[in-house]
C-alpha positions in Angstrom: 214.5 80.4 51.5 213.0 80.7 48.0 209.3 81.6 48.0 207.2 79.4 45.7 205.7 81.0 42.6 202.1 82.0 42.9 199.9 80.1 40.4 196.8 81.9 39.1 194.8 78.9 37.8 191.5 78.7 35.9 190.0 77.3 39.1 191.2 80.3 41.0 189.6 82.5 38.4 186.3 80.7 38.9 186.5 81.2 42.7 187.3 84.9 42.2 184.2 85.3 39.9 182.0 83.3 42.3 183.1 85.4 45.2 182.4 88.6 43.3 178.9 87.3 42.3 178.2 86.5 46.0 179.2 90.0 47.2 177.0 91.6 44.5 174.1 89.4 45.5 174.4 90.4 49.2 174.7 94.1 48.3 171.5 93.8 46.2 169.8 92.2 49.1 170.9 94.9 51.6 169.4 97.6 49.3 165.9 96.4 50.2 166.3 96.4 54.0 165.4 100.1 54.4 162.1 99.4 52.6 161.4 96.5 54.9 162.1 98.8 57.9 159.7 101.3 56.5 157.0 98.7 56.1 157.4 97.5 59.7 157.3 101.1 61.1 153.8 101.8 59.8 151.6 102.0 62.9 148.4 103.6 61.6 146.1 102.4 58.8 147.7 103.7 55.6 147.2 102.9 51.9 150.2 101.7 49.9 150.1 104.8 47.6 150.3 107.1 50.6 153.3 105.2 52.0 155.0 105.3 48.6 154.3 109.0 48.3 155.6 109.8 51.8 158.8 107.8 51.2 159.4 108.4 47.5 163.0 109.4 48.1 163.8 106.0 49.6 162.0 104.1 46.8 163.8 106.1 44.2 167.1 105.5 45.9 166.5 101.8 45.9 165.5 101.7 42.3 168.5 103.7 41.2 171.0 101.6 43.2 169.4 98.3 42.1 169.7 99.3 38.4 173.3 100.7 38.9 174.4 97.6 40.7 172.9 95.4 38.1 174.6 97.4 35.3 178.0 97.2 37.1 177.6 93.5 37.6 176.5 93.0 34.0 179.6 94.8 32.8 181.8 92.8 35.1 180.2 89.6 33.9 180.8 90.6 30.2 184.4 91.5 30.9 185.3 88.3 32.8 183.7 86.1 30.2 186.8 86.9 28.1 189.4 85.7 30.6 190.8 82.2 31.1 193.4 83.3 33.7 194.1 86.2 36.1 197.0 87.9 37.7 197.7 89.9 40.9 196.8 93.3 39.4 193.4 91.9 38.4 192.9 90.6 41.9 193.7 94.0 43.4 191.3 95.7 41.0 188.6 93.2 42.1 189.3 94.3 45.7 188.6 98.0 44.7 185.6 97.1 42.7 184.0 94.9 45.4 184.7 97.7 48.0 182.6 100.1 45.9 179.8 97.4 45.6 179.8 96.9 49.3 179.6 100.7 49.9 176.6 101.2 47.5 173.9 100.3 50.2 175.5 103.0 52.4 175.6 105.5 49.6 172.0 104.7 48.8 170.9 105.4 52.4 172.7 108.7 52.2 171.1 109.9 49.0 167.7 108.8 50.4 168.2 111.1 53.4 167.4 114.7 52.5 169.3 116.0 55.6 172.7 114.7 54.3 174.5 117.2 52.1 176.8 116.2 49.2 175.5 112.6 49.3 174.9 112.6 45.6 178.5 113.7 45.0 179.8 110.8 47.2 177.5 108.4 45.2 178.8 109.6 41.9 182.4 109.5 43.0 181.9 105.9 44.3 180.5 104.9 40.9 183.5 106.5 39.2 185.9 104.5 41.3 183.9 101.3 40.5 184.0 101.9 36.7 187.7 102.8 36.9 188.3 99.4 38.6 186.6 97.7 35.7 188.7 99.7 33.3 191.8 98.5 35.1 190.6 94.9 34.7 190.2 95.3 31.0 193.6 97.0 30.6 195.2 94.0 32.2 193.8 91.9 29.3 195.3 94.3 26.8 198.6 94.4 28.7 198.8 90.6 29.2 197.0 89.0 26.3 197.8 85.5 27.6 195.1 86.1 30.2 192.4 86.4 27.6 190.6 83.4 26.0 192.3 82.4 22.7 189.6 83.9 20.6 189.6 86.9 18.3 186.1 88.0 19.5 187.2 87.9 23.2 190.4 89.9 22.5 188.4 92.5 20.5 185.8 92.7 23.3 188.5 93.4 25.9 190.1 96.0 23.7 186.8 97.7 22.9 185.5 98.0 26.5 186.9 101.3 27.7 184.2 102.6 30.1 185.0 106.1 28.9 181.4 106.9 28.1 180.3 106.0 31.6 183.1 108.2 33.1 182.0 111.1 30.9 178.4 110.6 32.0 179.5 110.6 35.6 181.5 113.8 35.2 178.5 115.5 33.6 176.3 114.2 36.4 178.7 115.5 39.0 178.8 119.0 37.5 175.0 119.0 37.3 174.8 118.0 40.9 177.2 120.7 42.0 175.5 123.4 39.9 171.9 122.4 40.5 171.7 120.6 43.9 167.9 120.6 43.7 168.0 118.0 40.9 168.8 115.3 43.6 169.6 111.9 42.0 168.1 112.7 38.6 171.6 113.3 36.9 172.4 109.6 37.6 170.0 108.7 34.8 172.8 109.8 32.4 174.5 106.4 33.3 171.8 104.6 31.3 173.0 106.2 28.0 176.6 104.9 27.5 175.6 101.2 27.7 173.2 101.1 24.7 175.5 103.4 22.7 178.5 101.1 23.3 176.4 98.0 22.5 175.3 99.7 19.2 178.8 100.6 18.4 180.1 97.1 19.0 177.3 95.7 16.8 178.1 98.0 14.0 181.8 97.2 14.2 181.0 93.5 14.3 178.9 93.8 11.2 181.7 95.6 9.4 184.2 92.9 10.4 181.8 90.2 9.1 181.5 92.0 5.8 185.2 92.4 5.4 
């Protein structure tokens, strides 16, 4: 019996993106639950600054993961804006990417607990896998140009997004975490650097293309 060919339609792509957006939204919501639990556990009269001071690690973990999740989603959104269709490898890469998103609340809880060793390393490796999945999605656009919107800007955007800067930043953060464990989650701030640099590079290249 001949199996029917699988069709990857534009409607299917919309459902894939909508599903990914829903998973990210749920993951962002889960990040705040530990803060809600802290608020409900306060039994004596305390000031808000005192509570924030006593549980600064949890607050910092929340802020870091919220920003990281937002950056990952923003990159995913920018990448998927360039596609009009999808294929099975892209679907598989989404599975990996969404798995890392779902695990981020767990990783956040781990880095917020001072009794858990190597939690920061796990967090960094999780982010590396997430970025590698996004790189895999963009490489499919280069390998199969028919998946990309028929527009020179979209094709250039897919080709230019490499994620290499983020991977390098994560490697440096991992080394810093291993060499100086006392830094905690501070090395993760390096992730904020590649994004603006890449945006600046794309703007410069766009201006050069316009001049030519």
